[in-house]
C-alpha positions in Angstrom: 154.6 -236.7 -77.9 153.9 -233.4 -79.5 156.2 -231.8 -82.1 157.1 -229.0 -79.7 158.1 -231.3 -76.8 160.2 -233.6 -79.1 161.9 -230.5 -80.4 162.7 -229.3 -77.0 164.0 -232.7 -75.9 166.1 -233.1 -79.0 167.4 -229.5 -78.9 168.0 -229.3 -75.2 169.1 -232.8 -74.6 171.8 -233.4 -77.3 174.9 -232.4 -75.5 176.3 -233.2 -72.2 172.7 -233.2 -71.0 172.1 -236.6 -72.6 170.1 -238.0 -69.6 166.8 -236.2 -70.3 163.8 -237.6 -68.4 161.3 -238.0 -71.2 160.4 -240.7 -73.6 162.2 -240.1 -76.9 163.9 -242.5 -79.3 166.6 -240.1 -80.6 168.5 -239.6 -77.3 169.3 -241.8 -74.3 166.3 -240.9 -72.1 164.1 -242.4 -69.4 160.5 -241.8 -68.7 158.8 -242.0 -65.3 155.4 -243.6 -66.0 154.3 -243.7 -62.4 151.1 -241.7 -61.9 150.9 -239.1 -59.1 148.7 -240.7 -56.5 145.9 -238.3 -56.4 142.9 -240.7 -56.2 143.8 -242.0 -52.7 141.1 -242.1 -50.0 140.8 -240.9 -47.3 142.2 -237.6 -48.5 144.4 -237.3 -45.5 146.6 -240.1 -46.8 147.3 -238.3 -50.1 150.4 -236.2 -48.9 152.0 -239.4 -47.5 151.4 -241.3 -50.7 152.6 -238.4 -52.9 155.8 -238.3 -50.7 156.4 -242.0 -51.3 155.9 -241.4 -55.1 158.3 -238.4 -55.1 161.0 -240.5 -53.2 160.7 -243.2 -55.7 161.1 -240.8 -58.7 164.1 -239.2 -56.9 165.8 -242.5 -56.3 165.2 -243.7 -59.9 166.7 -240.6 -61.5 169.3 -239.6 -59.0 172.2 -239.7 -61.5 170.5 -237.6 -64.2 172.0 -234.2 -65.2 168.7 -232.8 -66.5 165.1 -233.4 -65.7 162.3 -232.5 -67.9 159.0 -232.3 -65.9 155.7 -232.3 -67.8 152.9 -232.0 -65.2 149.5 -231.6 -66.9 148.9 -228.1 -65.6 152.4 -227.0 -64.6 153.6 -225.4 -61.4 151.1 -225.6 -58.7 149.3 -222.3 -57.7 150.2 -221.0 -54.2 148.3 -222.7 -51.4 147.3 -225.8 -53.5 146.9 -228.5 -50.9 148.3 -232.1 -51.9 145.2 -233.5 -50.4 143.2 -232.1 -53.4 142.6 -234.5 -56.3 143.5 -231.7 -58.8 147.0 -231.5 -57.1 148.0 -234.6 -59.2 148.0 -232.3 -62.3 150.7 -229.9 -60.8 154.2 -230.0 -59.4 154.7 -228.3 -56.1 157.6 -226.0 -55.6 158.9 -228.1 -52.6 158.9 -231.1 -55.0 161.0 -229.3 -57.4 163.4 -228.4 -54.7 163.8 -232.0 -53.8 164.3 -233.1 -57.4 166.9 -230.3 -57.9 169.3 -232.0 -55.5 172.9 -231.9 -56.6 172.2 -228.6 -58.5 170.9 -230.4 -61.6 169.1 -228.4 -64.1 165.4 -228.8 -64.5 162.9 -227.9 -67.4 159.4 -227.6 -66.1 156.3 -227.2 -68.2 153.6 -224.8 -67.2 150.3 -224.4 -69.0 149.6 -220.7 -68.9 146.4 -219.4 -67.3 144.2 -216.3 -67.7 146.2 -214.5 -64.8 145.5 -210.9 -64.5 148.1 -208.8 -66.3 148.6 -211.4 -69.1 150.9 -214.2 -69.9 154.2 -212.2 -69.6 153.2 -211.1 -66.1 152.4 -214.8 -65.2 155.9 -215.7 -66.3 157.4 -213.0 -64.0 155.1 -214.1 -61.2 156.1 -217.8 -61.4 159.7 -216.9 -61.8 159.7 -214.9 -58.7 158.0 -217.8 -56.8 160.7 -220.2 -58.2 163.5 -217.7 -57.1 161.9 -217.5 -53.7 162.1 -221.3 -53.6 165.9 -221.1 -54.2 166.1 -221.6 -57.9 168.1 -219.7 -60.4 165.5 -219.1 -63.2 167.6 -218.8 -66.3 164.5 -217.9 -68.3 161.5 -219.4 -70.0 160.5 -220.6 -73.4 157.0 -219.6 -74.2 155.0 -221.3 -77.0 152.3 -219.0 -78.3 150.1 -221.1 -80.7 146.6 -222.1 -79.7 147.1 -222.7 -75.9 150.0 -220.7 -74.4 152.5 -222.8 -72.5 155.9 -222.1 -71.0 159.0 -224.2 -70.2 161.0 -222.8 -67.3 164.7 -223.5 -67.2 165.9 -223.8 -63.7 169.6 -223.9 -62.6 170.7 -224.3 -66.2 174.1 -223.3 -67.3 175.1 -221.1 -70.4 175.0 -224.0 -72.7 171.5 -225.0 -71.9 170.3 -221.4 -72.0 172.0 -221.0 -75.4 170.2 -224.0 -76.7 166.9 -222.5 -75.5 167.7 -219.3 -77.4 168.3 -221.4 -80.5 165.0 -223.1 -80.2 163.2 -219.8 -80.0 165.0 -218.5 -83.1 164.3 -221.7 -85.1 160.6 -221.6 -84.4 160.2 -218.3 -86.3 158.2 -216.4 -83.7 156.0 -219.4 -82.5 158.3 -219.8 -79.4 160.0 -216.8 -77.7 162.8 -216.8 -75.1 162.3 -214.8 -72.0 165.5 -214.3 -70.0 164.3 -211.1 -68.4 161.6 -212.5 -66.2 
């Protein structure tokens, strides 16, 4: 686990949010190791297999207060079909909606792209898509070094957002908090 992810888990997860879904020794946590079924053939079966995978994840972590999702590429682009093999590297917004049952908070990783308008514009664009999906987007932590990435906080309370602000302050400009997206 990278230093950044370990710090986020430790700093976001040490409070009433003790059930963070990531492998970490310092807090009580669980990790879903089941891979997204993206190699299935024929391609037409991928959505059904992915649905079974999602239902299994939902059942396993139904009592958790906070989910930390770390898909390889982040939030799926609009129109990405779950029949595509590359869909296994992204989380679909409808999947986030299902995982958010009981109004639990979610922190979701997104690897930033070269979207026209720049990284801040991409944060706004994704935040609007998430809002359109019914989420309260509390903000996003954006890590700047080398390969920009963001961690969106969905349906979080003031305590969780306060922890995110502290993370940004403690990383001395390497991580910024964007509550105005």
